[in-house]
C-alpha angles and dihedrals in degrees: 000000000000092000091054091051092047093048091046092050090049091052101037103021091235139074110248130190110279095254093053091042093054091047091050092048091049090052090048090054094243096111123040113241118243112279115266117259117265117271104280095224098041110138118228125205130203142094123319125206131178138236116264101241093208091055104037109030109121096008118129116256125212091272092054097252120122116250115255115190089211093057130092092243120143138180127227129170099227114008109106116262109262093036112144112216139176113230116200123193102223092206098052102023090230115145129197132179117236138178120228104234103148144037124253166020098189098188119105113258095018116115103179143014116211133192119267090251092055090044089055092048091049090051095241103106096098095049093038094219135048139177108259145175116223116201119183110222105173150323132266117239113266093253089064092054100055100091090256101086142359118093095347 
């Protein structure tokens, strides 16, 4: 913190609030700006799994909605909640649209958890996992991400 203040004072001749100081230093080339967000339509590949309906039905997801095994809900570790994505089973070629409403999966190599209905439609329910491509295609409006609506 002291270095930011000293550098800011040296550049501007005054001590500024930290937020303004960091912005000024970034403009001056002394502090690297925050990295740009990932490409919004960047496709991810990995293994998909699906929610156990006996274990998760009715539980609250990260967005506040209760999990419904017949929904198009999905979990991803880092995509923003409310992200709409196309999930393609690379074995069958089947694609389904999902909404990221929860966090997970927390198993190495897995990139997404889908609802049992989506797993069935993708042709992966019997095996339990499948190689997939996940391609974000959009974002739900804020009102559909407040735990009051959406895929619930």
